[in-house]
C-alpha positions as CSV (number, residue, x, y, z in Angstrom):
1,M,22.5,-54.9,-104.3
2,Y,19.4,-54.8,-106.0
3,Q,17.7,-56.1,-103.0
4,S,19.0,-53.3,-100.7
5,I,16.9,-50.9,-103.7
6,S,14.1,-52.7,-103.1
7,T,14.0,-52.7,-99.8
8,S,14.6,-49.0,-100.1
9,M,11.4,-48.6,-102.2
10,N,9.5,-50.9,-100.4
11,R,9.9,-48.6,-97.7
12,R,9.5,-45.2,-99.3
13,K,6.2,-46.5,-100.7
14,I,4.3,-47.2,-97.6
15,F,6.0,-44.1,-96.0
16,F,4.1,-42.3,-98.7
17,Q,1.2,-44.2,-98.5
18,G,0.4,-43.2,-94.6
19,I,0.5,-39.3,-96.4
20,K,-1.7,-40.1,-99.0
21,D,-4.0,-41.6,-96.0
22,V,-4.3,-39.0,-93.3
23,L,-4.3,-35.9,-95.7
24,P,-7.5,-35.8,-95.9
25,L,-8.2,-35.6,-92.5
26,N,-6.1,-32.9,-91.7
27,I,-8.7,-30.4,-93.1
28,P,-9.9,-29.5,-89.8
29,V,-6.4,-29.7,-87.7
30,V,-5.5,-26.9,-90.0
31,L,-8.4,-24.9,-88.6
32,F,-8.0,-26.2,-85.4
33,G,-4.2,-25.5,-85.1
34,V,-4.9,-21.5,-86.3
35,F,-7.4,-21.8,-83.9
36,Y,-5.0,-23.1,-81.0
37,A,-2.3,-20.1,-82.2
38,V,-4.6,-16.9,-82.0
39,L,-6.1,-18.6,-78.6
40,C,-2.6,-18.3,-77.3
41,I,-2.0,-15.0,-78.5
42,E,-5.1,-13.8,-77.0
43,L,-4.6,-15.2,-74.0
44,G,-1.2,-12.9,-73.7
45,F,1.5,-15.8,-74.5
46,S,4.1,-15.2,-76.9
47,S,4.4,-16.8,-80.1
48,H,7.6,-18.5,-79.1
49,F,5.1,-20.1,-76.5
50,A,2.9,-21.5,-79.4
51,I,5.6,-22.7,-81.1
52,A,7.1,-24.3,-78.4
53,T,4.1,-26.2,-77.4
54,S,3.4,-27.4,-80.5
55,L,6.7,-28.9,-81.3
56,I,7.3,-30.2,-77.8
57,I,3.2,-31.6,-77.1
58,F,1.8,-31.9,-79.8
59,A,-1.4,-32.1,-78.8
60,G,-4.2,-29.7,-79.8
61,G,-6.4,-30.9,-77.0
62,S,-3.9,-31.1,-74.2
63,Q,-2.4,-27.6,-74.9
64,L,-6.0,-26.4,-75.4
65,I,-6.7,-27.1,-71.8
66,F,-3.0,-26.1,-70.5
67,I,-3.4,-22.5,-71.3
68,T,-7.0,-22.1,-70.3
69,L,-6.5,-23.6,-66.8
70,F,-3.0,-22.2,-66.9
71,T,-4.5,-18.4,-67.3
72,A,-7.3,-19.1,-65.1
73,G,-4.8,-19.7,-62.0
74,A,-5.7,-23.4,-61.8
75,V,-3.0,-25.0,-59.8
76,P,-0.2,-27.1,-61.0
77,W,-1.9,-30.7,-59.7
78,V,-5.4,-29.8,-61.4
79,I,-4.0,-28.5,-64.9
80,F,-1.1,-31.7,-64.9
81,G,-3.9,-33.8,-64.4
82,S,-6.4,-32.3,-66.6
83,V,-4.0,-33.2,-69.6
84,I,-2.9,-36.3,-68.5
85,M,-7.0,-37.5,-68.5
86,N,-7.7,-35.5,-71.7
87,N,-4.6,-37.6,-73.3
88,S,-5.8,-40.4,-71.8
89,R,-7.0,-42.2,-75.1
90,N,-3.2,-42.5,-76.4
91,I,-3.1,-45.1,-74.0
92,L,-5.7,-46.7,-75.5
93,Y,-4.0,-46.1,-79.1
94,G,-0.8,-47.5,-77.7
95,A,-2.8,-50.7,-77.0
96,V,-3.9,-51.4,-79.9
97,F,-0.7,-50.3,-81.6
98,S,2.2,-52.1,-79.5
99,R,1.3,-55.6,-81.1
100,Y,2.4,-53.7,-84.7
101,I,5.8,-52.7,-83.1
102,E,6.5,-55.1,-80.4
103,N,9.3,-56.5,-82.5
104,K,11.0,-52.6,-83.1
105,N,13.5,-51.5,-81.2
106,G,13.3,-48.6,-78.4
107,L,14.0,-46.0,-80.7
108,W,11.5,-47.2,-83.1
109,K,8.8,-47.0,-80.2
110,L,9.4,-43.7,-79.1
111,I,9.4,-42.2,-82.4
112,L,5.6,-44.0,-83.3
113,S,4.4,-43.3,-80.2
114,F,5.0,-39.4,-80.2
115,F,3.7,-39.2,-83.8
116,L,0.5,-41.4,-82.7
117,T,-2.6,-39.1,-82.9
118,D,-6.0,-39.5,-83.6
119,Q,-6.1,-38.8,-87.3
120,C,-2.2,-41.2,-87.7
121,F,-4.3,-44.0,-85.6
122,A,-7.4,-43.6,-87.8
123,V,-5.7,-44.3,-91.1
124,S,-2.5,-46.6,-90.2
125,N,-4.7,-48.7,-87.8
126,Q,-6.6,-49.7,-91.1
127,Y,-3.7,-50.2,-93.0
128,L,-1.8,-52.1,-90.2
129,K,-5.0,-54.5,-89.7
130,K,-4.4,-55.5,-93.5
131,N,-1.2,-55.3,-93.6
132,Y,0.4,-57.0,-90.4
133,N,2.9,-59.3,-91.9
134,Q,4.8,-56.8,-93.9
135,K,8.3,-55.9,-92.7
136,F,8.1,-52.3,-92.9
137,S,4.3,-51.7,-92.2
138,H,5.4,-49.2,-89.7
139,Y,6.8,-46.8,-91.9
140,H,2.7,-46.1,-92.4
141,M,2.7,-45.1,-89.2
142,L,5.6,-42.6,-89.6
143,G,4.6,-41.0,-92.7
144,S,1.3,-40.3,-91.6
145,G,2.1,-39.3,-88.5
146,I,4.8,-36.9,-89.1
147,T,2.2,-35.3,-92.4
148,V,0.1,-35.0,-89.1
149,W,2.8,-32.9,-87.0
150,I,4.0,-31.0,-90.1
151,I,0.5,-29.8,-90.6
152,W,0.2,-29.0,-87.2
153,Q,3.1,-26.6,-87.0
154,L,2.0,-24.7,-90.1
155,S,-1.2,-23.5,-89.3
156,N,0.5,-22.6,-86.2
157,L,2.7,-20.1,-87.8
158,V,-0.5,-19.8,-89.7
159,G,-3.0,-18.8,-86.8
160,I,0.2,-16.8,-85.2
161,W,0.5,-14.3,-88.3
162,L,-2.8,-14.1,-88.6
163,G,-3.4,-12.8,-84.8
164,N,-6.6,-11.2,-83.8
165,V,-8.2,-10.6,-87.7
166,V,-9.1,-14.2,-87.8
167,S,-10.5,-14.6,-84.3
168,D,-12.6,-11.4,-84.5
169,Q,-14.2,-12.6,-87.8
170,L,-14.4,-16.1,-87.3
171,S,-15.6,-18.9,-84.6
172,L,-13.2,-21.4,-84.8
173,N,-14.2,-23.0,-81.9
174,F,-16.3,-25.4,-83.7
175,F,-13.6,-26.9,-86.0
176,V,-12.3,-28.7,-82.8
177,A,-14.9,-31.2,-82.8
178,I,-15.4,-30.6,-86.5
179,T,-11.3,-32.5,-86.5
180,F,-12.6,-35.7,-83.9
181,L,-15.9,-36.0,-86.1
182,A,-13.6,-36.0,-89.5
183,L,-12.5,-39.4,-87.4
184,I,-15.0,-41.1,-87.1
185,A,-17.6,-40.0,-90.0
186,K,-16.7,-43.4,-91.9
187,D,-17.7,-45.9,-89.2
188,L,-21.1,-44.0,-89.2
189,G,-22.8,-46.3,-91.4
190,K,-22.2,-49.5,-89.5
191,L,-24.8,-50.2,-86.9
192,D,-22.3,-51.9,-84.4
193,H,-19.4,-48.7,-84.7
194,F,-22.3,-46.3,-84.4
195,L,-24.0,-47.9,-81.3
196,V,-20.9,-47.9,-79.8
197,I,-20.3,-44.5,-80.7
198,L,-23.9,-43.2,-79.4
199,L,-22.7,-44.8,-75.9
200,S,-19.6,-43.0,-76.2
201,A,-21.2,-39.9,-76.3
202,I,-23.9,-40.2,-74.2
203,C,-21.3,-41.1,-71.5
204,S,-19.2,-38.0,-72.1
205,L,-22.3,-35.8,-71.3
206,I,-23.7,-37.4,-68.5
207,F,-20.4,-37.4,-66.9
208,Y,-18.5,-34.4,-68.4
209,N,-18.5,-32.9,-64.6
210,L,-16.6,-35.3,-63.1
211,P,-13.1,-33.5,-61.9
212,L,-9.5,-34.3,-64.3
213,K,-11.9,-34.0,-67.1
214,A,-12.2,-38.4,-66.1
215,Y,-14.9,-38.5,-68.3
216,V,-12.6,-39.3,-71.3
217,I,-11.9,-42.7,-69.3
218,V,-15.5,-43.4,-68.1
219,S,-17.2,-42.9,-71.7
220,A,-13.9,-44.7,-73.5
221,T,-14.1,-47.7,-71.2
222,A,-18.0,-47.6,-72.1
223,G,-17.5,-48.1,-75.5
224,I,-14.8,-50.7,-75.2
225,I,-16.9,-52.8,-72.9
226,L,-20.1,-52.6,-75.6
227,A,-17.8,-53.4,-78.4
228,Y,-16.3,-56.4,-76.6
229,I,-20.1,-57.2,-76.0
230,L,-20.9,-57.0,-79.2
231,N,-17.9,-58.7,-81.0
232,K,-18.3,-61.9,-78.6
233,K,-22.1,-62.6,-78.3
234,F,-23.6,-60.7,-82.0
235,K,-20.4,-60.9,-84.0
236,G,-23.1,-62.5,-86.5
237,I,-25.7,-60.2,-86.4
238,F,-23.1,-57.3,-87.5
239,K,-21.2,-58.8,-90.3
């Protein structure tokens, strides 16, 4: 009995730690969510559509690409390919997290994969690296992921409610970039991390016009290769 109570408390503690860790990264998520919902209404989509896409897709960047390409009259394969390519970074996230949840059952893997966002990856990856052998460490991913999901849905509701009032008076496009800058801000002070980020950014600019948003994969691959080289060949320099 006491062991069961202790186990339950430990799970809750890790779960709430995930919530606490991810909350600071959600300020730009709120603004991004408001912007997405407002844009949906402006482009002629219903509020139900805006809510449904956020509930099911739950990927802000991909949702933006979908509605803009759809209203522009793009053919389905272009829309589908662009969305997949834009969201391809999640493959990299999944590769990193796979070793943390490889012993979990299929249901756990499915749930955690759905909630695996940029914000969740940023905080839970740090936690799991430090607590790799902790039995319930995956509850940190659950806590951080659910938190981002709830905040994203609420921000969409606010955007639908505010409607054109917000879009007429504020330029919210900038907060899409702020959302992702907030994730890497803490790494800019580390030289090796900065070099990887810089190379990825440069590659994104150079290859931006590649079809199907392939610049996402190209820039990510370039960053991974540089990170590997720095870690293998120059590890002592960047300690």
